[in-house]
C-alpha positions in Angstrom: 0.1 0.1 -0.3 1.8 3.0 -0.6 1.6 6.3 1.5 -0.9 7.9 -0.6 -3.4 4.9 -0.5 -2.8 5.2 3.0 -3.9 8.5 3.5 -6.6 8.2 1.5 -8.5 5.3 3.4 -7.3 7.7 6.5 -9.3 10.6 5.8 -12.8 8.7 4.7 -12.4 6.9 7.9 -12.0 10.2 9.9 -15.7 10.0 10.9 -15.6 6.6 12.4 -12.6 7.8 14.2 -12.4 9.5 17.9 -9.2 11.2 19.3 -7.9 10.0 22.4 -5.4 10.6 25.1 -3.3 7.4 25.9 -0.8 8.6 28.8 0.1 12.1 27.2 -0.7 10.8 24.0 -2.6 11.3 21.3 -4.0 7.9 19.5 -7.4 7.3 17.6 -9.6 4.4 18.1 -13.0 3.4 16.5 -16.0 5.5 17.6 -17.9 2.6 18.2 -15.1 1.0 20.4 -15.2 4.0 22.9 -18.0 2.6 25.5 -16.5 -0.7 25.9 -12.6 0.6 26.4 -13.9 3.2 28.5 -15.0 0.0 31.3 -11.9 -2.4 30.3 -10.4 -3.1 33.1 -6.9 -4.9 33.3 -5.0 -6.5 36.2 -2.0 -4.4 36.7 0.7 -4.8 36.5 0.1 -6.2 32.8 3.5 -8.7 31.9 4.2 -10.5 28.5 7.5 -11.5 27.5 7.5 -10.4 23.4 9.7 -12.6 21.1 12.5 -11.2 18.4 10.8 -8.7 16.2 7.2 -8.9 17.7 5.1 -6.3 15.3 4.2 -4.6 18.9 8.0 -3.1 18.4 7.7 -2.1 14.4 5.9 0.8 12.6 6.6 3.5 15.3 7.6 6.9 14.1 8.1 7.9 17.7 9.3 5.2 20.3 9.1 6.7 23.6 6.0 5.2 24.6 7.8 1.6 24.0 11.5 2.5 25.3 13.2 4.9 26.9 15.5 6.5 24.6 18.3 5.1 27.4 17.4 1.3 26.9 16.5 1.8 23.0 20.0 0.5 21.2 19.2 -2.2 24.1 15.8 -3.7 22.1 16.8 -1.6 18.9 19.8 -3.3 17.9 22.1 -2.7 14.4 20.9 -4.4 11.8 17.4 -3.9 12.0 17.3 -6.5 14.7 14.6 -6.1 17.6 15.2 -8.3 20.5 12.3 -10.0 22.6 11.5 -7.6 25.4 9.6 -7.7 28.6 7.1 -5.6 28.4 5.0 -4.5 31.7 1.9 -2.3 30.8 2.5 -1.5 27.4 6.7 -0.5 27.9 9.6 -2.1 27.4 11.1 -3.1 30.7 14.0 -5.8 29.9 15.1 -7.7 27.6 15.1 -11.6 27.3 16.9 -14.7 25.3 15.9 -18.2 26.3 18.2 -21.8 25.2 16.6 -24.9 25.4 17.5 -28.6 26.1 15.6 -31.4 25.8 12.9 -31.0 28.2 14.4 -28.2 30.1 14.3 -24.0 29.3 16.3 -21.9 30.2 15.3 -17.7 30.5 17.5 -15.2 31.0 15.6 -11.5 31.7 18.0 -8.7 31.7 16.3 -6.0 33.6 16.6 -2.2 32.5 15.6 -0.6 35.9 14.7 -2.6 38.8 11.2 -4.5 39.3 8.7 -5.1 41.6 7.5 -8.5 43.4 4.8 -8.6 41.4 6.5 -8.0 38.1 9.1 -10.6 38.8 6.0 -13.0 39.4 4.8 -12.2 36.1 7.2 -13.0 34.4 8.5 -16.4 35.9 4.1 -16.9 35.2 5.1 -15.9 31.1 8.0 -18.3 31.2 6.9 -20.9 32.5 3.9 -20.8 29.8 6.4 -20.5 27.7 7.6 -23.8 29.1 4.1 -25.7 28.5 4.3 -24.1 25.3 7.9 -25.3 23.8 7.2 -28.2 25.8 9.7 -28.0 28.1 8.2 -28.8 31.3 11.4 -27.7 33.5 11.8 -24.4 33.8 14.5 -21.9 34.6 14.3 -18.2 34.9 17.3 -16.0 36.0 16.5 -12.2 36.2 19.4 -9.8 36.9 
């Protein structure tokens, strides 16, 4: 799709879109989704392990809402390499890697800053879920 095509589609849909403020950032949502979004509740903190090149990290003109300028080189590495990240409430708070030997999965998390016990517990839960997904019932988790 060309930029011209994208702009035409965006202009055509403006009547169906409402501006919203997301923690100081201007964004847009479908008007029909406003009521449902206003009532949505999330358990905090929401912790996820995102893999290499996850689409959540791609296609942003600005990235400060995803990762601090200081930690950006740890996520967006040379030659377009995008590291797997630990996302907490929508922001990258660490990078992670895993290795597997037989039925054992080792997950190593390198945090950007101190993490609360709730976040650490969420990381451990995500790593155990990854182990189940990969068929590795024994999961070792190192957070440092």
